[in-house]
C-alpha positions as CSV (number, residue, x, y, z in Angstrom):
1,M,220.0,135.4,76.7
2,T,218.9,138.8,74.7
3,L,216.0,139.4,72.8
4,T,218.4,138.9,69.6
5,D,219.6,135.2,70.6
6,S,215.8,134.0,71.4
7,F,215.3,135.4,68.0
8,L,218.3,133.6,66.0
9,L,218.0,130.6,67.8
10,A,214.2,130.3,67.0
11,F,215.2,131.3,63.1
12,K,217.5,128.7,63.1
13,T,215.4,125.8,64.4
14,V,212.4,126.7,62.0
15,K,215.3,126.7,59.1
16,S,216.7,123.3,60.2
17,N,213.1,121.9,60.3
18,K,212.3,122.2,56.3
19,L,209.6,120.1,55.6
20,R,207.5,120.7,58.6
21,T,207.6,124.0,58.4
22,G,207.2,124.1,54.6
23,I,204.1,122.4,55.3
24,T,202.7,124.7,58.1
25,V,203.7,127.9,55.6
26,A,202.0,126.3,52.9
27,I,198.8,125.8,54.7
28,I,198.8,129.7,55.9
29,A,199.9,130.5,52.1
30,F,196.9,129.2,50.7
31,G,194.3,130.9,53.2
32,I,196.0,134.3,52.8
33,M,196.0,133.4,49.1
34,A,192.2,132.9,48.9
35,L,191.6,135.5,50.8
36,I,194.0,138.2,48.9
37,G,193.3,136.5,45.1
38,I,189.7,136.9,45.4
39,I,189.8,140.7,46.8
40,T,192.3,141.6,44.4
41,A,190.0,139.9,41.3
42,I,187.0,142.0,42.8
43,Q,188.8,145.3,42.6
44,S,189.9,144.3,38.9
45,M,186.1,143.6,38.3
46,N,185.1,147.0,40.4
47,Q,187.4,148.9,38.0
48,S,186.5,147.1,35.0
49,L,182.7,147.8,35.6
50,R,183.5,151.7,36.6
51,E,185.4,152.1,33.3
52,S,182.3,149.9,31.3
53,F,179.2,151.6,33.1
54,S,180.3,155.3,33.7
55,S,181.5,156.2,29.9
56,M,179.2,158.6,30.1
57,G,181.2,160.5,32.8
58,A,180.1,161.6,36.4
59,N,178.2,164.6,35.2
60,A,176.0,162.9,32.9
61,F,172.6,161.2,33.3
62,S,169.7,159.8,30.8
63,I,165.9,159.9,30.7
64,R,164.7,156.6,30.2
65,F,161.0,155.0,29.9
66,K,162.0,152.2,32.1
67,E,164.8,151.3,34.1
68,S,167.3,150.1,31.4
69,R,168.6,146.5,31.1
70,V,172.1,145.3,30.8
71,R,173.1,142.4,28.4
72,F,176.0,140.6,29.2
73,G,178.5,139.7,26.1
74,G,176.9,138.4,23.2
75,G,173.1,138.7,22.1
76,N,172.1,135.6,22.9
77,Q,172.4,135.4,26.5
78,E,169.7,136.1,28.6
79,T,168.6,139.8,29.6
80,L,168.8,141.1,33.2
81,S,167.2,143.7,35.1
82,L,169.7,145.0,38.0
83,A,167.6,147.4,39.9
84,K,164.4,145.1,39.7
85,R,166.2,141.5,39.7
86,G,163.5,139.1,41.1
87,Q,160.9,141.0,41.2
88,K,157.6,142.0,38.6
89,E,157.9,145.1,37.0
90,K,154.6,147.3,37.7
91,K,152.9,147.8,35.0
92,S,151.0,151.3,34.5
93,N,148.5,153.1,32.3
94,L,150.8,155.7,32.0
95,D,153.7,153.7,31.0
96,K,154.9,154.2,27.4
97,P,157.8,154.6,25.4
98,I,159.3,158.0,24.5
99,Q,158.6,158.9,21.2
100,K,160.5,161.2,18.8
101,E,158.7,164.0,18.9
102,E,159.1,164.2,22.6
103,A,162.8,163.5,22.7
104,L,162.9,166.2,19.9
105,R,160.9,168.9,22.0
106,F,162.6,168.2,25.1
107,K,166.2,168.7,23.4
108,Q,164.9,171.8,22.0
109,I,163.5,173.6,25.2
110,F,165.9,172.2,27.5
111,A,167.7,175.3,28.9
112,F,170.5,174.6,31.2
113,P,174.2,174.8,30.6
114,S,174.6,171.1,29.3
115,S,174.7,168.7,26.2
116,V,171.7,166.9,24.9
117,S,171.5,163.7,22.5
118,I,168.5,161.5,21.6
119,Y,169.5,158.3,20.6
120,F,167.6,155.0,20.0
121,R,168.6,151.4,19.7
122,L,168.4,150.2,16.3
123,G,169.5,146.6,16.6
124,N,171.0,144.2,18.7
125,S,173.2,141.0,17.9
126,V,173.8,142.6,14.0
127,E,175.9,141.3,11.5
128,C,178.0,143.6,9.3
129,R,179.9,142.7,6.2
130,Y,182.2,143.9,3.9
131,K,182.9,142.5,0.7
132,D,184.2,139.2,2.0
133,K,184.6,139.7,5.5
134,K,181.9,139.6,8.2
135,T,181.6,140.1,12.0
136,N,179.9,137.8,14.3
137,P,176.5,138.6,14.8
138,Q,176.8,140.8,18.0
139,T,177.4,144.2,17.1
140,T,175.2,147.0,18.1
141,V,173.2,149.8,16.0
142,W,172.1,152.6,17.4
143,G,170.6,155.8,15.8
144,V,172.0,158.4,17.4
145,D,172.3,162.7,16.5
146,E,174.8,164.9,16.1
147,N,175.7,165.3,20.0
148,Y,175.8,161.6,20.8
149,L,179.9,161.1,20.6
150,N,180.2,164.0,23.4
151,V,177.7,162.5,25.7
152,T,178.9,159.1,25.7
153,G,182.3,159.7,25.8
154,Y,183.1,158.3,22.2
155,N,186.3,160.5,20.1
156,L,186.6,160.0,16.6
157,Q,190.0,158.6,15.4
158,T,189.8,159.5,12.1
159,G,186.8,160.9,9.6
160,R,183.9,163.2,10.5
161,N,180.9,163.3,12.7
162,F,177.4,163.7,11.7
163,S,176.0,166.9,10.5
164,N,172.5,168.2,10.7
165,L,172.0,167.4,7.2
166,D,173.2,163.8,7.7
167,I,170.6,163.7,10.9
168,E,167.7,165.2,9.3
169,T,167.7,163.5,6.2
170,G,168.5,160.2,7.3
171,R,171.4,159.7,5.0
172,N,172.7,156.0,4.7
173,V,176.2,156.9,6.7
174,C,177.9,155.5,9.7
175,L,180.3,155.5,12.3
176,I,181.7,152.1,13.3
177,G,183.4,151.1,16.3
178,Y,187.2,150.3,16.6
179,N,186.5,146.1,16.9
180,T,183.9,146.2,14.4
181,A,186.1,147.9,12.0
182,T,189.4,145.8,12.5
183,K,187.1,142.8,11.6
184,L,186.1,143.9,8.5
185,F,189.4,145.8,7.4
186,G,192.0,144.2,9.4
187,E,195.1,146.3,10.5
188,G,193.9,148.8,7.9
189,A,190.9,149.9,9.8
190,E,191.5,153.3,9.0
191,N,190.9,152.7,5.6
192,S,187.6,152.4,6.7
193,I,186.7,155.8,5.2
194,D,184.1,156.3,2.6
195,K,183.8,152.5,2.5
196,I,180.7,150.8,1.8
197,I,179.5,148.1,4.1
198,Q,176.7,146.1,4.7
199,V,174.9,146.4,8.5
200,G,172.1,143.7,8.8
201,G,171.8,143.5,5.0
202,I,171.4,147.6,4.6
203,S,174.4,149.4,3.0
204,F,176.2,152.4,4.6
205,R,179.0,154.7,3.9
206,V,181.2,154.7,6.5
207,I,182.5,158.6,7.2
208,G,184.0,158.0,10.6
209,L,186.1,155.5,12.9
210,L,185.6,155.8,16.5
211,Q,188.4,155.2,18.8
212,S,188.7,152.1,21.4
213,K,187.0,152.6,24.5
214,G,188.4,149.4,25.5
215,S,185.6,146.4,25.4
216,S,185.4,144.3,28.5
217,A,183.5,141.5,29.5
218,F,180.3,143.4,30.4
219,L,179.8,145.7,27.8
220,R,181.0,145.8,24.1
221,Q,181.6,149.5,23.6
222,D,183.8,148.8,20.5
223,E,181.5,146.6,18.5
224,V,179.1,149.3,17.6
225,V,177.6,151.0,14.4
226,L,176.2,154.5,14.8
227,T,173.9,156.1,12.5
228,P,171.5,159.0,12.0
229,Y,168.2,158.1,13.9
230,N,166.2,158.7,10.7
231,N,167.3,155.4,9.4
232,S,164.6,153.8,11.9
233,A,162.4,152.4,9.4
234,R,165.1,150.7,7.9
235,F,165.6,148.3,10.7
236,R,163.0,145.5,11.5
237,N,163.9,144.8,14.7
238,A,164.4,148.6,16.2
239,G,163.8,149.4,19.8
240,T,160.4,151.1,21.1
241,S,161.5,154.1,22.4
242,Y,164.1,156.8,22.2
243,T,166.7,157.6,25.2
244,I,167.8,161.2,26.2
245,A,171.2,161.8,27.4
246,I,172.2,165.0,29.0
247,M,176.0,166.2,30.2
248,V,175.9,169.3,32.2
249,S,178.8,171.6,32.2
250,K,180.0,170.9,35.8
251,V,179.6,168.1,38.3
252,Q,178.2,170.1,40.9
253,G,175.1,171.2,38.8
254,L,174.6,167.6,38.0
255,D,171.3,167.8,41.0
256,A,169.8,170.9,39.9
257,A,170.0,169.7,36.3
258,I,168.4,166.1,37.1
259,G,165.3,168.4,39.0
260,E,165.2,170.7,36.1
261,T,164.9,168.0,34.0
262,T,162.1,166.1,35.5
263,A,160.1,169.0,35.7
264,L,160.7,169.6,32.3
265,F,159.9,166.1,31.1
266,R,156.7,166.1,33.3
267,N,155.6,168.7,30.8
268,V,156.6,167.3,27.8
269,R,154.9,163.9,28.7
270,K,151.8,166.1,29.4
271,L,151.6,164.5,33.2
272,Q,149.1,165.9,35.9
273,P,150.5,167.0,39.2
274,L,149.2,163.9,40.7
275,D,150.5,161.4,38.2
276,Q,153.3,159.4,38.7
277,D,156.5,159.8,36.8
278,N,156.2,157.2,33.8
279,F,160.2,157.8,32.6
280,V,163.3,157.5,35.0
281,I,166.3,159.5,35.2
282,E,169.6,157.3,35.7
283,K,173.0,158.1,36.5
284,S,175.7,157.2,34.6
285,D,177.4,155.3,37.4
286,K,173.7,153.1,38.2
287,F,174.9,149.8,37.6
288,A,178.5,150.2,38.8
289,E,177.2,150.9,41.9
290,L,174.9,148.0,41.6
291,F,177.1,145.3,40.7
292,I,180.2,146.7,42.8
293,G,177.4,145.9,45.7
294,F,177.1,142.6,45.2
295,L,180.5,142.0,44.3
296,S,181.2,143.2,48.0
297,S,178.7,140.1,49.2
298,I,181.2,137.7,47.5
299,A,184.1,139.6,49.0
300,A,182.6,138.8,52.7
301,S,182.1,135.5,51.6
302,A,185.9,135.1,50.6
303,G,186.5,136.8,54.1
304,A,185.0,133.9,55.6
305,I,186.5,131.1,53.5
306,G,190.2,132.6,54.1
307,L,189.2,133.0,57.9
308,I,187.9,129.5,57.9
309,T,191.5,128.2,56.3
310,L,193.2,130.3,58.6
311,I,191.6,128.9,62.0
312,G,192.5,125.6,60.2
313,A,196.1,126.8,59.6
314,A,196.6,127.8,63.3
315,I,195.2,124.7,64.5
316,G,197.8,122.9,62.6
317,L,200.8,125.3,63.6
318,M,199.4,125.1,67.4
319,N,200.0,120.8,66.8
320,I,203.4,121.5,65.4
321,M,204.8,123.8,68.0
322,L,203.5,121.0,70.5
323,V,205.6,118.7,68.8
324,S,208.3,120.7,68.8
325,V,208.3,121.4,72.6
326,N,208.1,117.5,73.3
327,E,211.4,117.3,71.0
328,R,213.1,119.6,72.5
329,T,212.6,119.2,76.0
330,K,215.9,118.3,76.7
331,E,217.1,121.6,74.9
332,V,214.6,123.5,76.9
333,G,216.4,121.9,80.0
334,L,220.0,123.0,79.1
335,I,218.5,126.5,78.3
336,K,217.2,126.7,81.8
337,A,220.3,125.1,83.4
338,L,222.6,127.5,81.8
339,G,220.7,130.6,83.2
340,G,218.1,131.1,80.8
341,K,214.5,132.5,82.5
342,R,211.4,131.6,81.7
343,K,210.6,134.4,79.6
344,N,213.9,133.8,77.2
345,V,212.2,130.3,76.4
346,R,208.6,131.7,75.8
347,Q,210.2,134.2,73.6
348,Q,211.9,131.4,71.3
349,F,208.8,129.4,71.0
350,L,206.9,132.5,70.0
351,F,209.2,133.9,67.9
352,E,209.3,130.3,65.8
353,S,205.8,130.4,65.6
354,L,205.5,134.0,64.3
355,I,208.3,133.4,61.7
356,I,206.4,130.4,60.3
357,S,203.5,132.5,60.3
358,M,204.8,135.5,58.5
359,L,206.5,133.7,56.1
360,G,202.9,132.1,55.1
361,A,201.5,135.5,55.2
362,F,204.6,137.0,52.5
363,F,204.3,133.9,50.1
364,G,200.2,133.8,50.4
365,I,200.2,137.5,49.6
366,L,202.3,137.2,46.4
367,L,200.5,134.9,45.4
368,G,197.0,136.1,46.0
369,V,198.0,139.4,44.0
370,L,199.5,137.5,40.9
371,V,196.2,134.9,40.8
372,G,194.1,138.2,41.4
373,N,195.5,140.0,38.8
374,I,194.7,137.4,36.2
375,A,191.2,138.5,36.0
376,G,192.8,142.1,35.4
377,L,194.3,140.9,32.3
378,V,191.3,139.0,31.3
379,L,189.6,142.7,32.1
380,H,191.9,144.5,30.3
381,T,192.5,146.6,33.6
382,G,195.8,148.0,35.2
383,F,197.8,146.3,38.1
384,V,195.6,145.9,41.1
385,I,197.1,145.7,45.0
386,P,194.4,145.6,47.4
387,W,196.8,147.5,50.0
388,A,194.4,147.6,52.5
389,W,193.6,143.7,52.7
390,V,197.4,143.0,52.6
391,I,197.7,144.8,55.8
392,T,194.9,142.8,57.1
393,G,196.5,139.8,55.9
394,I,199.6,140.6,58.2
395,V,197.9,141.3,60.9
396,I,195.9,138.1,60.7
397,C,198.8,136.1,60.6
398,S,200.4,137.9,63.2
399,L,197.3,136.9,65.5
400,V,197.1,133.3,64.3
401,G,201.4,133.1,64.7
402,L,200.7,134.3,68.5
403,A,197.4,132.4,68.8
404,A,199.2,129.2,67.8
405,G,202.7,129.7,69.6
406,I,201.3,131.0,73.4
407,Y,200.0,127.7,74.7
408,P,203.3,125.6,73.5
409,A,205.7,128.6,74.7
410,M,203.9,128.5,78.1
411,K,204.2,124.7,78.3
412,A,207.7,125.3,77.3
413,A,208.6,127.9,79.7
414,R,206.7,125.7,82.8
415,L,208.6,123.2,82.1
416,N,211.2,121.7,85.3
417,P,214.8,121.9,84.3
418,I,215.7,118.8,86.0
419,V,213.0,116.6,84.5
420,A,213.6,118.4,81.2
421,L,216.8,117.3,81.1
422,R,216.3,113.8,82.2
423,Y,213.6,113.4,79.4
424,E,214.2,110.7,77.0
């Protein structure tokens, strides 16, 4: 009996026991589906996080007076500090918001090849109106300068950017995000230019429409209104500190730019040599890395869940193979009586176990990728296939098939052909 004969005979046996095979395949498939599905969903979340939090680019960073906080979803949700979660913030007598004069001073004297922007949060959860249409109270209003679009990755779809005169005089003009424009003007969002809208009860003339950046479950980047920062006095709930964003010309110069920025801003803040920094410098991908690290622990938990399920599947598969040995004792005796060797019997039962486990792996991986990419649809990311985990799943199922089949195969191979032929 050749190896091919053993495989074909094993395949026919598996095919003839459809119910038993189907149940075992389903157990293995659900284990692999749980593992691959969660990993796929996490990779989709990772991709969305990188797109959301790294919008400024890999060659950008910002100066804040304290570590920033990230707001999930709408304005009524709780704000979380990721870097200091679970810890009390350390207060210092040097801690103070960045004033407009300090931000402007830095922008004027910073000589490193880069683009510098200063901006100011004027309001969260703001309602915008145009005639009888209004948005949900979830628009963020930023007071910005003429460089803001460049350093934050926004592009104009139509209209113009702010001029120096707009910034200096604090004109009531604004740029609006794509989602905000769509809610106010419908499909004719491009016609929003020169229209007068109400932002938090204040009238602004729209001079530009921003291209969509693809809002996600983590950031609403298309539900914004930008206006010159000198309009801050018109908003009662404005922030307390300016933020300075810097985008260097080349990513290789990022560390040098951060070093020069730190030294220069300490001078702007009038800090003594022994004083601690009362500001922080954050790279654009900081929060993406924090979240991705958090999601890695979820991936480890998913691996543990999948492994436990597969251990149960291996026990079930071994039990079925032992039952199969008892049911086919006469068949084993006949194979040996016709000249079959122990290795032929072992091969046949191992092939059966491997075929069942590989079928479970195939359906589990297929379902896992499909289920996991539902998260991709929700987060508006591309189709994700975690190839490393797909290969890992195949290897794990192979080991499960071998582990579950080796004992029944050895038991069948040791059967005495005479006793086996007389078995009832």
